[in-house]
Steps between C-alpha positions, in 0.01 A plus 500: 500500500157635596326260735533153348543611143832469317571813314853423369807261492875505537758244375868443392645345186826297470678401178569124523605457141866438586413261780273304274764487233754377751264229623439392142875492436549301819234250391657474156846456652372233740330317215817517295702374797260212552504423128879504504512268800245261350676495165833394648612142451661520842317439826402809703358473850467718809491374858413657830750483785350168610576339165144492367414596143351845436547490124588238232556542128304291254813310404544392862133396528524306173791289632428478873138610560391135502669461839255741670125479577295638214820555300543823703829546693404839653517482879667158492849425630770524235680183616221279370647496146850391610658171598509452878875453478528864386292654786795582727699657219203716392427611855865593544489728194168661610652575841799668338270707277298622795816603682645674193227697318553589133788252472462235230552131578506213250404140560441188292184312598356175368125552464235229489387439143206328340520124442805481728703711255659740746629834380840649573463875562722789601360798692606857576345602834494847657317645802330829413453671840241777532442741788125493448475132592468366144838324493524192274742243366529512123617187312587458132573146382618324184438143389851354447394136462639475146827657604535274802414197287764598245754557779416161651543335160830678453612391846391144424688499171804661660488235774490226238793657315694523826436135587573326169842347452572677172650844484260761363632837386306780330666790320394810315558545126862599570568177689516669841384275786162587651419171673730235648335215692640300792610210279694740276670641810598147603621402153709810431598604851372860477217661694233684303604829661854447366395445137196725470527704176821316404521365145417129513716396203806698609465366853430131444578425132809706407573278199166598344533874552517692172497172305298440185324213676363736765362731233335201333344393830361848569363520148314170545358615833374821342278285277348331807710187455648285776871420501656190661867413519796413722784736587775540753389737776714686752440509875583783738833332588595468133422128477384394154226237484257360236156662489177401326318823412154575365424855391168657407388856434290703743220702344328804652127576486540642149671183377835674472825329598589623850760254621631144514411216735780247556478161671832341600596153617842395625567183297841420651375168635331421170824565313691281745243226449527539121881479522473195725253338259731580209789343690292192575403474133865524401588232754215287372634537147844403625356198683308402188816518292678288757220244487520493121875455525454228760250320277747514216763363735266215595440426133873492439551288809239255374675490163838436665355224714340328201823513292797490738368205695411300192853399391640363828172328582488343151862381541427350840196316365697369199793380711266335748334301222841379375634410845213262566604302192681187629692448175736799543844435649621639828725766349209645299279482807758692705530762228123539485480539879766768480307681224183478705673657798630781277149564370365499853759760592407705195135472600591619846688792344197593290275487806743719692517742210121516484492573871746782442272640228233551764742714696616708206207741513554581864876547479607503139843657550603246764396206278707611204836341429757491223390214271749346257327431167713199408454328836128563482491355146694189607256447785202520263671265248565249776129508592401439138779250432261219410333707228835610359634143487186359346500741206881541492470876550797726560457841666760765414546815708716814485501732801830674430353851480262468790555201729305585817222714649392623844149362526280232651646159422157338505350743251794476263513122535135487392579715200795287386317178566198600292716632214697175479198277551298682232793488256508120545125467484455709187822409314487447125771338287476772232553787740 
């Protein structure tokens, strides 16, 4: 330098090609990382040690950004998106993370959803500690609402199956038990743990095992048919009891046969009721037959009354009309009085016999007696003496081969009386 005039220069050169390339690679890598994070269907957020957001993925903002001013969660407290009832549980996990850096913790959190449709989520949380003061809490979450809903539905259905009074058993395609509800445990006496993977048919329906009927049932179920029938089941103590069973096939998502669903009902009481009803019906039939028999007895009794009483009453009336005649002598009058008394006695005998007929049904064996045919015939002839004398009729009998019978005197008297009376009534000189 001469005075104030610059006469030359001096400088240094540095090759920054590699540095520039590294910065470009870093920018590309960061962009790829951000793109990867944004493209995830999971939630990705970062928090500072106070629990405020420092980063949120687009998926998180789409579902929960509406909870924050300007739809921007950055700088806001992360508890805002959760139910107040979950605050203590979340704070407990955050505290553990801060005490145990780089250790992963998992928690299920119910997040506030739009239109009061809350979301069930599960989060993996880890505290990434840094010595340069840039420590942060990293959280990756998954929306499990559909899974929780399905689990709740399954629990609801399982609760229903456990509460109903019918036994419900599900098996695989080999008939091995995969589900055994509380009612089935009560009906059969086994706990589910005792029969899990046991063959249902071998265990509870030994008579069906290896039978052609079982093969027919399984074939029907394979065509998506339902089978209903009644069989004898076996309990854990070996007791055999009647069972109403309904079977239907279980299909998987592909529509393939994956098992059998069986619904059982213990119908022991029903069978007892059916047997009792059958017994009552049989008794009713017996009572009906007795009533029919009694009606026939009443008809016969009415017939006996109309015929057996007719003769002595007719004789008494005839004798009474003669006795009042003043022209008959005393001897004839005495004879007529005697005949009247005899007819009165016969009438009394008939009435007594009719009374005995009423007792025959109740105690038939006690009312039977050995009846002599000839004596019974003579008694009937004496009652119809007036008719015999008037027409000069002679009755001939021959009881040499069979002269008596153990029976009801009243019934047999009615038979003999009607035979003799009808023979007189319908006699014909040419026969």
